C-alpha positions, 0 to 999 in steps of 0.5 A: 241729271243733277250731276250732269248739271253740276258738271256743266256749272263746274265747267263754266266756273273753270272757263270763267276762271272762278275758284271754287274749292268747296264740295259741289255735290247736290244737297240731300233731299229735303236739305237747304242750299243755305249753310250757317255757322255760329253767329253768322247769317245764313249764306249760300254754300261757297261753291253755289255762291261762286257758280250761281252769283259770281260766275254770272256777274263776271260774265256780265262784266266781261261782256260789258268790257267788250261792249257786248249787250247780248249776254247781259240779259241771260247772265243777269237772269242767272244771277237773279235766280242764284241770288234769290237763294240768299234770302233777305241778304240777297235782296239788293242783288236780286233787284239790281240783277232784275234791272240789268236783265231788262236793260235794252242799251249798253248805257242802261246795262252799265248803269244797272251793273253799277248797282249790281256791283255795289250790292255784290261788294256789300254782300261779300263784305257783310257776309265774308263770302269767300271770293278768292282771286277776285278784286274790287276795281274802281273807275274814277271817271264813272265813280263806280267800283266793280269786281273782276278777276285779279289782273289787268283792269277790265273796265265794264263802264267804258268798255272798249273805249277805255278798257283799262281805265281804273285801278285795283282797290283791294282784294275781295275775299273772306280774309280781306 
């Protein structure tokens, strides 16, 4: 069952265009999903972080670009669950995802997504989590940033009315 779940997650990751090159085998019984390196804070294994946090985040971003509120709640719930594995470092992600999960309008979802974006960018910068192929984009009209796949700007704050408003600010990766 675990390997079937991992296969499903891997196919979602591929469908979203997210790069995950780390080992995706489940942890041994009694082991943690968290990994640490000397001098670093505990952090989720890169593949888990991509699948459990970045994947749902990108699903929310893409839905908001299309003005589609329906998938936002379930993606936010998945992200909230995944970010809970980050411990105290993921608290802002968990809180922002909870706000997005409860959004009843596109406006509320976009507001929550702004908080979630700020939390994701801060977490990735602070922990140096590898998020290759992703960039930080900025919308001057909303005065907010977001993470998206590298390529054409896809603005979640104005959706279909101004989908390409904004600019790429920088790459978001361990090598910034």
